[in-house]
N, C-alpha and C positions, 0 to 999 in steps of 0.2 A: 749474716745480714740478709742476702739475698733469698736464702732458704725461707726466712721467716716471712718475707714479703710474698714469696710465691704460695706459701702455706695459708696466708691471710687472704690472698686472691681467691684460692679455690673455696675457701670456707665461706667467703662472702657469696661467690658465684652459686654454691650448693644452698645457701640459706635463702637466696631470693627466689620467689615463686616463677616457675617456668611458664611462660604464656601458652595457653591451650592453642593448638592448631585448628582452625576452622577450615574444613574442606571447601573447595569452591564447587558447590553443588550446581545442578541445573537451575534451581530456583533463584540462587544468587546471580547466576549467569543471566537470566532473563531480566531480573530487576537492575543488574549493572548495564546491560544493553539498552535498556529503556531509558535509564538515567543519561547515558552517553548519546543517544539519539534525539538530538535537539530538534531535528526537522519534523518529528511528530508533534512536538510542543508548539512549534512555529506555525504548522498547519492549522492545529487547534485554535490558537489565538487569532490567526487570520479569518478563521470561520466565525469566531465570535464577533470580530470587527465587522465582517460582512453582514451579519445579522443586525448590528446596531445601524449600519448605513442603510440597510433595507427599511428598517422601521423609520428612518428620517424621511423616507419617500411619502409617507402619509401626511407629511406637512404640506404637500402640493394640494391635498383637498381642501385646505383651509385657505382663506384669503391672504394674498401676497401684499405686504405694505412696503411701499418704496418712498422715501423721504428725500427730498431735493433741495438745493439751495442755489441760486444764481445772483451773479452781481454783474451788470454792465454799465460801463461809463462810456458815453458817446459824445464825441466832439463834433459840432456842427459850425462850419464856416458862417460868419455873418449871422449867427442865431446863438441862442443860450445853449450851453452845454446841458446835457440831461444825464441822470443818474438813476439806475433802476436796480431795486433789490426785490428779490422773491424768495419765499418759502413756501414749498409744496409738499403735499402728501397725497400719494396715489394708492388706492386699494383696488386690487384685481382679483376677482373670483372666478374660478373656472367652473363653468356650469355643466358643460357636456363635452367629452373629448372622445366619443365613440367606444369607450372602454380601454383605451391605450394605457392609462395610468393603472387601472385595475388588473388589467392583463400582465403589465410589467411586474407589479408587485407580486401576483401569483406565481409567475415564473421565477422570479427571483427567489422566492420562498422554496420554491420546488428544487431549484438549483443549489441553494444553501443546504437543503436536507440531503441531497445527494452528495454534497461535498462532505457533510458530517459523516454520512454513511461510509464514504471512501476512506475517511481518516480512520474510523473504527476498524474498517477491513485492513488498512495498511498497518495498523497497530498489531492485528491479529497475524497478518503476514510476516511482520517483522519478528514476532515471538517464534512462528514456525521457522523461521530462517535461523534464529539463535539454536533452536532445538536441533535443526538439521545439521548445522556446522558442529555442534556438541556431539551429535550423534556420529558425525564422519570421523571425528577424532577419536572417539571410544571405539568405534569399528576397527580402524587401522591399528590402534593400540592393542586390540584383542588379536587381530591378524598377527601382529608382530609377536606377541606373547606365544600363540599357537605355533608359530614358525620356529621360534627358539626353543621351545619344548621338543618340538620334532627334531630340530637340529641337534640338541643334547642326546636324544635317543639315537639318532643315526651316528653320532660321534662316538657313543659307547660301543655300537656295532662296529665302527671302523677299527677301535681299539681292540676288540675281540678278534676281528679279522686279521689284524696286524699280528697278533700272537699266533693264530691258526696258519698264516702263511709262513711264519718262521718255523713252525712245527710241521710244515708241508701238508697240512690237512686241506687247504684250498690252494687254487692256482693264483699266480700273479694277475691273470685276467680277472678272476672273481674279486680279488682285492682291489683292483682299479675301478670296477663297477661300483664298489662301495665308496671309493674316494670321489668318484664322480657324482654321486648322490649327495655327498657332503658338500661338494663345491656348488652344486645346484641350490642347496639349501642357503648357503651363504650369499649367493647372487639373489636369491628371493627375499632375504632379510634386508639386503641393502636397498632393493627396490622399494620394500614396504616401508623401510625407515625414510626414504626420500618422499613417499607419498604422505606420510604421516606429518613431516615437516610441512609439506605444502597445505595439508589440511588445518594445521595449527595457524598457519599464516592466514588462510581464508577465514577461519573462525574469529581471529584477531580483527580482521577487516570488518566483519559483520558487526563486532562488538565496538568498533570505533577505538581500538586499543592497539598498542604497539604489541608486536608478537612477543617480545621479551617480557612484556608485563602481564601476560596471560598465565596464571598460575595453573598447577596440576589439575585436571578436571577429575572430580570425584564420581564414583559409580561405574557401572558397565553395562552394555546392551542385555536386555532381557532375553535369554536363549528361547524362552517359551512365548515370546510376544506373538500374538495372533492378529494384530491390527485392530484399528478403532472404527473403521467403516463396517457397520455391522446391520444397517437397515437395508430395506429393498430398494431398488433403482428407482421406483416411483416415489418414494420419500424424498430422495435427493432431488429428483426432478422438480417436485412441488417445492422444496426449499430454493432451488435455483431461481424458479419462476418468481419468488418474493425477494430474494437476497442478492442475486447476481448483479454485479456492478455494471458489466456491459449491457445487460437487459435493461437495467434502470436507466442508463444513458440513452439508449435507443428510445425507451419510452418517453424520456424527457424531450428528445429530439421531435417525437410524433406530437406531443403536447403543445410544443412551440410551433410545429407546422400548423396545426389546427387553429391555434390562437392568431398567428399571423394571417392565415387565410380568412378567419372571420373578421378581422380588421380590414383586410383588403376590400372585402364585399361592401364595407361601409365607407368606402373612400369618396363618394359623392354626398356623404352626409358631412356638414360643417362642424368644425370645433366651435363652441359658443362659450363666451366669456363676457363678464361685466366688469367695467372699470369705472371708479369714482375718483375725481381729482378735486381736491380743495386747496386753495392757496390764498396767501396775503402777500401784497406787494406795495411799493411805494419807493419815493426817491430817498427818504431818510427814516430813521427809526423814530417813533414805532411805525410799523407798516399798518397802513389802514384799509387799503384797497382790497376787497375780498372778491374771489371769484370761485366759481363752483361749475363742475361738469359731471355728467353720467352718460356712458356710451355702452351700447351693447355691439359686441364684435363677433363676426362670423368669418371663420377661416376655412376656405375650400382647397383641400390638397389634391385636387383632381389632376390627372395627368393632361399634359399638353396645355392646360388652361387653369393653373393654380390662381385663386383669387381671394380677396378679401373685402368684406363689406362692414362698414361701421356707421352706426346712427345713434344720434344722441341729442341731449339738450345741456344748456349750461347758461351761466351768466357771468359778465366780466366785471359788472358793477351793479349798484341798485337800479340804475338808469338803462343798463344794456343787458338784454337776454338774447339768446340765439338757439336754433336748431340746425343740426348738420348731419348730411349723409355724405360719406365718402365711398368710393369703390375703386379697385385697381385689380388688373389681371396681368398676368405674365404670359404673353402669347408663346405658344410652344416650350414653356417651362415645364420642368418636371416630365418631360417626354420620355424619360427612361423608364418610367413606371406604366407606360402604355399596356405593356403585357404582364404586369405584375400579378394580376389575379390567375392568369394562366400558370405562370411559374409557381405561384403559391399553391395551386391545385396539384400540379405535379410533384411539389415537394412534399405535400401531405400524403399523398398516394405512395410516393416512394419510401417514406418513413414508415408508413403502415405495412408495406410489402417487406421492408427490412425487419420489421419487428417480428412478423410471422415466420419469416426465413430463419432468423436467429433462434426463435423458440424451437423451431423443427430441428435445426442443427444442434442446438444445446442438448436436446432430449436424446438424440442420436450419440452425441459424444459422451454424455453422462452414462448412457446405458453401456457403450463400449468400454469406458474406462472402468466402470463397475464391475463388468465381467471380467476384464483384464486382472482387477485386484483379486477377484475371487479365485481365478486360476492360479495366481501367485501364491495365494494362501494355501491352495492344495498343494503345489509344488513344495512349499515350505514344509508343510506336515510330511510329505514323502521324503524330503531330504532328512528330516530329523529321524524317521524310521529307518533310513538307510544307514545313519550314523550308527545307531544301535547294533544293527546287523554287522556292519564292518568292525565294530568294536569287538564283537564276539569272535569274528574271523581272525583279528590281529591276535587275540588271546590264544586261539587254537594254533596259529601259525608260530607263535612263541614256543609253544611245547614242542611242535614239530622240529623247529630249529635245534632246540635242546636234545632232542632224540636223534637229530641227524637225518630226519626224513624230509627235509626242506632246505634249499639254499638259504643262506643269510640275507643275500640280495633281495630275494623275494619277500622276505619278512620286512626288510627296510622299505622297499617299495610299497608294501601294505600300509606300513607306518606313515610314510609320506602321502599316500593316497587319503588316508583317514584324516590327517591334518589338512590337507587341501579341501576335502568335503566339509570339515568343520568350519573352515574359512568361508566356504561358499554358502553355508548356513547364515552366518552373520552378514554376509553381502546381500543374501536375499531378504533378510530382515530390514537391512538399510534400504534397499529398493523398495521394498513394500511400503515403508514409512514415506519415502520420498513420493511414491505414487499417490498415497493418501493425501499427502499435502497438496500435490496439484489437483486432486480430485475436489478437495474442499475448497480451494482457491476458485475453481471453476463454479462450484455451487454457491460460492459467496458467504459460507459458513465456516466454523471451526471452533474447536476446543482445545487450544494449545496445551493448557495445564493438564487435562485428563489424559491427553494423548502422550505427553512426555512422562507422565507418571507411570504408565504401563510399558513404555518403551525402554526406560532407563531404571534400573535397580539402584536404588541410592540417590535419587534425583532430588530428593529434599521438597518435592511437591506435595 
């Protein structure tokens, strides 16, 4: 009976379709990383809310309506009590504010645009970091593969050396050298395996995933990768002048300093507003006593003597009309702004100097990094040519060992050297891409998809 159950189980298992395994490519890693990185979405939503709040500031250009109600019950000894009810509506219109509101809205627009640009750059930088972490895992996996291949080759030579020692063809010292070479390869493999585990953990951290949840990464580093920084340094300098986040932040600070200084020069010019108030009052409903007033208000925010002047006309009833002028000043008030104009001028000149200084330093840094990338590309090409020559040398040494013209340990050391140089090529490729990422971040530009496409074979991009 049990045999029939087992047979039926295997029959059903073979009949069911096997789910196709989909490799975890770089394109899927980027999409998964973006889905897991909620901070990018939060930043985008906050920017949208900021834009809506900024648009609400335009409301201050229109009249402001204030509606009020008051009720007062007064008890007077030896006299009749009084009851007062009042409904009022006040309309206030800003006429002139020295350009404060317009400047505030303009700077807020510029700040929000800078924030949106920063969000876009943060998204690009995050994609670069995903590719970089993906690349680090593939690099160490390739190093581990090359080291294991070299270890297997050395192991075969040790086995042959063991037979040769037993036959007396080589000395015990020669055989010990072979065993030491094999032990060194074991140590190297252990170290690379540890680094690979660390790289996987770092990649999982970038992806906002648990290290055990990251599947096997598909693809491998392109041995012929030649970099994606291909334009002249002048091109990247021009791009940095337009897209560099740091440069735009300094430019924003300069614009703000200019706007603040322009307002400070108008500090002796008053803010002007017009207010109209209409009300009805009485002791009981319906309220029948009507009143009306209109006033022109001047507010001087001058240092040491801020003052306000209000002049207007109005009426409390059909039988009573009035005109009124009030003025008050705060002696030594706002004294902290006595030297605000001088401070504003210094701040404006400082931001201008910072801007010119950063442009000069940025140009020098871009030219320096661009030159370093070109030198690294040349070194990478030279390393590839060296690998081809070493490969031919190893093939010749293999024949010499078979003919007895060369020691086996020399052949083993050449194989190990070839493996080490192959590893160095992939390390150089990894370092080249990391340098290019830093270079693109400095310039405020980047094409993560195209760079990953040429860096990793089988990226899915």
